[in-house]
N, C-alpha and C positions, 0 to 999 in steps of 0.2 A: 266545367262550365266557367265561362269568363264573365266578368262584370266590370263596369267602368265607374270610376270615381272622378267627379269633376269639381275643380276649385276654380271659380270664375270671378273675375273682377277684383283680384288682389291688387291693391294700389300701394305704391311705395314712392317715397322720394329717394332718388339715388343719383349717383354721379358718374354715369356711363356716358361715353361719347368720344368722338374722335377729335373734337376741338377742346383746347385747354379750358376755355370758358365753361363749357358744359361740365367738365370734370371739376371745376371750381364751384360753380353756383348750383349745379344739379338740375334735375327735371323730374316730372312726374311720369311714372311708368305703371302699366297695368299688365299683370300676368294672369293668363288663363291656362289651365292644365286639364288634360284628360289622361287618367292612369288606368290602364287595363290590367286586371289581376285575375289569376285563377282563384275561383271561389273556394275550393277546398272544403274545409269543415266550418268555415266562418258562420254561415247561416244556420247549419244544423246544430252547432254547439252554442250559437248566440254568444260568441266569445270575441270581444273586441281585441284581445291580445293576439289573435290570429289574423286580424284584418290589417290593411294598410291604414294607419291612423292619420286622418287628415289634419289633425292638430300638429302632429309631428311634421307632416309634409309642409304645412304652412311655415313652420319654424325653419325648415331647410330652405325654403324659398326666401324667407326674410334674411337669413344669414348670407345666402348667395347674392342677393341683391345689394348687400352692404359692401361687397368687394368690387371696387372700380374696375371696369373693363372698357375697352375702346369700342367694341361692337356689341350690339344686342344679340347677334348670332352666338357670340362667346358666352354671354349671360345665359341664354336658353340652353346651350350645351352643358354648362356647369350645373344648371338646375336639374336637367335630366340625369346627369351623372350622380349627383347627390342623392336623388330619389332612388335610383337603381342600386346604388351602393347600400343604402339603409334598408331597402326592402327587396331582397332577392326574389321574392315571389312575383314581382312585377313582370308582366309580359311585354308591355310597351308603354311609352310615355309620349304624349304630344304636349308641347309647351309653346305657347305664344307669348312673346314679350313685345309690348307696344310702348313706344315713347310718345307721350302726349305733347301736342303743339311743338313739333320739332323745328329747329331753327333752319328753315329752308328758304327764307326770304319771301314767303308768301303765306297765305292762310291754309294750313294743313292741320286737320284734327289730330291725326296720329299716323305713325309709320310703325309697321310691325313685321316680325318674322315668326314663322312657325316651324319648329323642328320636331321630328318624330324619331324616337330611338328606343 
């Protein structure tokens, strides 16, 4: 049986962007994730050590967001890779990275990408 873990609205100040100014002054980003996992014995045994620990996932996202990248596609890909490496029982990860108020020369609330892996 599969189940999903969702971490929604994780907000970070980070320095991703293709423009030098973005990489210097930073911006606000929001990360949303859906992690699909095989349930195994987690529920039967009521054992958190057998589960994908969402506190650990949050830490992986925070660490990954701290590494400057030029594209949010690369950021999302790195987050998926970190989660899959730490938790081999993961079946799939969906990761959305949004840059709030991107510098596009007009009023835009956010721009985002969603990767599935």
